[in-house]
Backbone as numpy.savetxt, mean C-alpha at the origin, in Angstrom:
# Nx Ny Nz CAx CAy CAz Cx Cy Cz
17.62 15.61 -3.34 16.24 15.20 -3.27 15.97 14.35 -2.04
16.91 13.49 -1.67 16.69 12.64 -0.50 16.08 11.31 -0.86
16.01 10.47 0.14 15.52 9.11 -0.01 14.00 9.09 -0.15
13.49 8.29 -1.04 12.05 8.19 -1.25 11.38 7.49 -0.08
10.25 7.98 0.35 9.42 7.30 1.34 8.48 6.39 0.55
8.90 5.13 0.36 8.15 4.20 -0.47 6.72 4.01 0.03
6.55 3.93 1.33 5.21 3.73 1.89 4.28 4.89 1.51
4.75 6.11 1.71 3.94 7.29 1.40 3.66 7.39 -0.09
4.63 7.03 -0.91 4.45 7.10 -2.36 3.41 6.08 -2.84
3.42 4.88 -2.27 2.41 3.87 -2.63 1.02 4.34 -2.19
0.92 4.90 -0.99 -0.37 5.43 -0.53 -0.86 6.53 -1.47
0.04 7.43 -1.85 -0.34 8.51 -2.76 -0.85 7.95 -4.10
-0.16 6.96 -4.63 -0.56 6.36 -5.91 -1.91 5.64 -5.79
-2.11 4.91 -4.70 -3.38 4.18 -4.53 -4.53 5.13 -4.23
-4.29 6.15 -3.41 -5.36 7.10 -3.07 -5.90 7.77 -4.33
-5.04 7.97 -5.32 -5.48 8.60 -6.57 -6.39 7.69 -7.39
-6.44 6.41 -7.04 -7.22 5.45 -7.81 -8.51 5.00 -7.13
-8.79 5.57 -5.97 -10.02 5.27 -5.25 -10.84 6.54 -5.11
-12.14 6.39 -5.02 -13.00 7.55 -4.80 -12.64 8.19 -3.47
-12.65 9.52 -3.40 -12.36 10.19 -2.13 -13.30 9.69 -1.02
-12.71 9.36 0.13 -13.50 8.90 1.27 -13.89 7.43 1.21
-13.47 6.70 0.17 -13.84 5.28 0.07 -13.16 4.44 1.14
-11.93 4.82 1.50 -11.23 4.12 2.56 -10.18 5.05 3.15
-9.69 4.68 4.33 -8.63 5.43 4.99 -7.30 4.79 4.64
-6.23 5.58 4.69 -4.89 5.10 4.38 -3.97 5.38 5.55
-3.00 4.45 5.76 -2.01 4.63 6.83 -0.72 3.95 6.40
0.41 4.53 6.79 1.70 3.89 6.54 2.27 3.37 7.86
3.19 2.41 7.74 3.84 1.85 8.92 3.17 0.59 9.40
3.80 -0.06 10.37 3.29 -1.35 10.83 2.40 -1.25 12.07
2.36 -0.11 12.71 1.55 0.02 13.93 0.09 0.27 13.57
-0.74 -0.68 13.93 -2.17 -0.53 13.68 -2.76 0.45 14.70
-3.74 1.23 14.29 -4.39 2.14 15.25 -5.01 1.34 16.39
-4.97 1.90 17.59 -5.55 1.21 18.74 -7.06 1.11 18.62
-7.67 1.99 17.86 -9.12 1.97 17.68 -9.50 1.36 16.32
-8.76 0.33 15.88 -8.96 -0.28 14.56 -10.40 -0.76 14.36
-10.97 -1.41 15.35 -12.34 -1.92 15.22 -13.31 -0.77 14.99
-13.15 0.33 15.71 -14.01 1.50 15.51 -13.80 2.12 14.13
-12.55 2.18 13.70 -12.24 2.80 12.41 -12.90 2.07 11.25
-12.80 0.74 11.23 -13.31 0.00 10.08 -14.83 -0.08 10.04
-15.52 0.31 11.10 -16.98 0.37 11.02 -17.42 1.55 10.14
-16.55 2.57 10.01 -16.86 3.72 9.15 -16.45 3.45 7.71
-15.23 2.98 7.50 -14.73 2.67 6.16 -13.49 1.79 6.31
-13.17 1.00 5.29 -11.99 0.14 5.36 -10.70 0.96 5.50
-9.68 0.30 6.02 -8.37 0.91 6.21 -7.36 0.16 5.36
-6.59 0.89 4.53 -5.52 0.30 3.75 -4.20 0.75 4.37
-3.35 -0.22 4.71 -2.06 0.09 5.32 -0.93 -0.39 4.42
0.13 0.42 4.34 1.31 0.07 3.56 2.50 0.05 4.52
3.26 -1.03 4.48 4.40 -1.19 5.37 5.60 -1.71 4.57
6.70 -0.99 4.62 7.93 -1.43 3.96 8.66 -2.42 4.86
9.09 -3.55 4.28 9.81 -4.53 5.07 11.16 -4.89 4.43
11.82 -3.91 3.94 13.15 -4.14 3.39 13.20 -3.84 1.91
14.17 -4.45 1.25 14.41 -4.21 -0.16 15.86 -3.81 -0.34
16.17 -3.30 -1.50 17.55 -2.91 -1.78 17.60 -1.64 -2.58
18.82 -1.18 -2.82 18.97 0.02 -3.62 20.18 -0.13 -4.53
20.26 0.73 -5.50 21.37 0.75 -6.45 22.18 2.02 -6.22
22.92 2.06 -5.12 23.80 3.18 -4.77 23.07 4.52 -4.74
21.87 4.53 -4.22 21.12 5.77 -4.04 20.42 6.28 -5.28
20.59 5.59 -6.43 19.93 6.03 -7.65 18.54 5.41 -7.76
18.47 4.12 -7.51 17.19 3.40 -7.56 16.94 2.73 -6.22
15.68 2.55 -5.93 15.30 1.84 -4.71 14.32 0.76 -5.11
14.44 -0.41 -4.52 13.50 -1.50 -4.73 12.94 -1.88 -3.37
11.80 -1.30 -3.03 11.21 -1.44 -1.70 10.22 -2.60 -1.66
10.43 -3.52 -0.73 9.45 -4.58 -0.49 8.35 -3.98 0.38
7.11 -4.06 -0.09 6.00 -3.46 0.66 4.85 -4.45 0.84
4.33 -4.49 2.05 3.09 -5.20 2.35 1.96 -4.21 2.21
0.90 -4.62 1.56 -0.30 -3.80 1.44 -1.43 -4.62 2.05
-2.06 -4.10 3.09 -3.14 -4.80 3.79 -4.38 -3.93 3.83
-5.53 -4.59 3.72 -6.81 -3.91 3.92 -7.49 -4.55 5.12
-7.96 -3.72 6.02 -8.76 -4.13 7.17 -10.18 -3.60 6.95
-11.17 -4.48 7.09 -12.56 -4.06 6.87 -13.47 -4.82 7.82
-14.70 -4.32 7.97 -15.64 -4.98 8.88 -16.44 -6.09 8.21
-16.24 -6.29 6.90 -16.82 -7.46 6.22 -15.73 -8.10 5.36
-15.84 -9.39 5.18 -14.88 -10.08 4.33 -15.01 -9.61 2.88
-16.24 -9.38 2.43 -16.47 -8.93 1.06 -15.76 -7.60 0.78
-15.85 -6.66 1.71 -15.19 -5.36 1.53 -13.67 -5.52 1.51
-13.13 -6.34 2.41 -11.68 -6.55 2.45 -11.19 -7.15 1.13
-11.91 -8.15 0.62 -11.53 -8.78 -0.65 -11.64 -7.80 -1.81
-12.70 -7.03 -1.84 -12.92 -6.08 -2.93 -11.80 -5.03 -2.97
-11.52 -4.39 -1.85 -10.52 -3.33 -1.85 -9.11 -3.85 -2.08
-8.78 -5.04 -1.55 -7.42 -5.55 -1.77 -7.27 -5.95 -3.23
-8.32 -6.47 -3.83 -8.26 -6.80 -5.26 -8.06 -5.58 -6.12
-8.75 -4.51 -5.79 -8.61 -3.26 -6.54 -7.23 -2.64 -6.36
-6.70 -2.70 -5.13 -5.35 -2.18 -4.88 -4.30 -3.01 -5.62
-4.47 -4.32 -5.62 -3.54 -5.21 -6.32 -3.51 -4.88 -7.81
-4.69 -4.76 -8.43 -4.77 -4.44 -9.84 -4.14 -3.09 -10.15
-4.37 -2.11 -9.29 -3.80 -0.78 -9.50 -2.27 -0.82 -9.48
-1.68 -1.60 -8.57 -0.22 -1.64 -8.48 0.40 -2.50 -9.57
-0.30 -3.54 -10.03 0.23 -4.35 -11.12 0.43 -3.49 -12.37
-0.50 -2.61 -12.62 -0.47 -1.78 -13.83 0.25 -0.45 -13.65
0.76 -0.15 -12.48 1.33 1.17 -12.19 2.71 1.33 -12.83
2.86 2.36 -13.64 4.13 2.69 -14.29 4.29 4.21 -14.31
5.48 4.68 -14.00 5.85 6.09 -14.13 4.93 7.04 -13.38
4.57 6.66 -12.15 3.79 7.54 -11.28 4.74 8.50 -10.58
4.54 9.79 -10.78 5.39 10.80 -10.15 4.67 11.33 -8.91
5.30 11.14 -7.76 4.71 11.58 -6.51 4.98 13.04 -6.23
4.31 13.55 -5.22 4.43 14.97 -4.85 5.86 15.33 -4.47
6.62 14.38 -3.95 8.01 14.65 -3.56 9.00 14.56 -4.70
8.51 14.26 -5.91 9.39 14.19 -7.06 9.94 12.81 -7.38
9.71 11.83 -6.51 10.15 10.48 -6.80 9.16 9.78 -7.73
9.65 8.79 -8.46 8.85 8.10 -9.47 8.77 6.61 -9.14
7.55 6.07 -9.17 7.39 4.61 -9.15 7.47 4.20 -10.61
8.55 3.51 -10.97 8.74 3.11 -12.37 8.04 1.81 -12.70
7.68 1.04 -11.69 6.98 -0.22 -11.89 6.92 -1.00 -10.59
6.35 -2.18 -10.67 6.27 -3.06 -9.50 6.53 -4.49 -9.95
6.91 -5.32 -8.98 7.12 -6.75 -9.25 6.36 -7.56 -8.20
5.85 -8.71 -8.60 5.08 -9.53 -7.65 5.97 -10.17 -6.59
5.42 -10.27 -5.39 6.04 -11.03 -4.31 5.03 -12.06 -3.80
3.78 -11.62 -3.62 2.69 -12.54 -3.26 1.38 -11.92 -3.73
0.43 -12.77 -4.05 -0.87 -12.30 -4.51 -1.81 -12.03 -3.35
-2.97 -11.46 -3.65 -3.96 -11.16 -2.60 -4.43 -12.44 -1.90
-4.48 -12.37 -0.58 -4.93 -13.52 0.20 -5.36 -13.05 1.58
-6.17 -13.87 2.23 -6.53 -13.58 3.61 -5.28 -13.71 4.46
-5.14 -12.81 5.42 -4.00 -12.84 6.33 -4.51 -12.97 7.76
-3.73 -13.64 8.59 -4.19 -13.84 9.97 -4.41 -12.52 10.69
-5.49 -12.47 11.42 -5.77 -11.31 12.26 -6.76 -11.75 13.33
-6.37 -11.67 14.58 -7.21 -12.15 15.67 -8.14 -11.05 16.14
-9.36 -11.06 15.63 -10.33 -10.05 16.08 -11.72 -10.65 16.26
-11.78 -11.98 16.36 -13.07 -12.68 16.55 -14.05 -12.33 15.43
-13.53 -12.25 14.20 -14.34 -11.96 13.01 -15.05 -10.61 13.05
-14.48 -9.67 13.78 -15.00 -8.30 13.78 -14.30 -7.51 12.68
-13.01 -7.83 12.46 -12.21 -7.18 11.43 -11.62 -8.26 10.53
-11.71 -8.04 9.22 -11.14 -8.97 8.25 -9.93 -8.33 7.61
-8.89 -9.14 7.40 -7.63 -8.62 6.85 -7.25 -9.43 5.61
-7.04 -8.71 4.51 -6.52 -9.31 3.27 -5.33 -8.49 2.83
-4.34 -9.13 2.21 -3.16 -8.39 1.80 -2.35 -9.08 0.73
-1.33 -8.39 0.27 -0.37 -8.92 -0.69 0.94 -8.16 -0.52
1.98 -8.64 -1.18 3.28 -7.97 -1.13 3.76 -7.72 -2.56
4.36 -6.54 -2.76 4.94 -6.19 -4.06 6.27 -5.49 -3.83
7.16 -5.65 -4.78 8.39 -4.89 -4.79 8.12 -3.63 -5.61
8.34 -2.49 -5.02 8.07 -1.20 -5.64 9.39 -0.62 -6.15
9.46 -0.34 -7.45 10.68 0.17 -8.07 10.60 1.69 -8.12
11.57 2.37 -7.50 11.54 3.83 -7.35 12.83 4.45 -7.88
12.71 5.69 -8.31 13.88 6.48 -8.68 13.53 7.96 -8.53
14.54 8.82 -8.42 14.27 10.26 -8.43 13.75 10.67 -9.81
12.97 11.72 -9.87 12.48 12.19 -11.17 13.63 12.81 -11.95
13.50 12.86 -13.27 14.54 13.44 -14.12 14.72 14.93 -13.82
13.68 15.56 -13.32 13.73 17.00 -13.05 14.49 17.34 -11.77
14.74 16.32 -10.93 15.38 16.63 -9.65 16.89 16.52 -9.72
């Protein structure tokens, strides 16, 4: 089956919980160069893995940052709150690649995060440990 892409799996799980087109999703730590232009259309949710551990290839515990960038503070707060709630309650989500998010653990709660954009873009985020395993069918 191979190693789970924790970032992509979290995006897949969150995208299923938002209305289509409500926001854009991206994985990795590199922000788009046109971030200011992007968030004028809709907020951007980014997922970035920053380590974690595994249990000899059977389970993975991925530390993930989840950030929302938006053109208003209210939108950034709203979407990060909704993403936080969705991940707190997430259990046994089976992704398209066959890997399963069995649960999550808190690392930090939703909060404003530094972002130098002269108040054109607002950034809110949190961190969670994402618990993953291959599906029983694989």
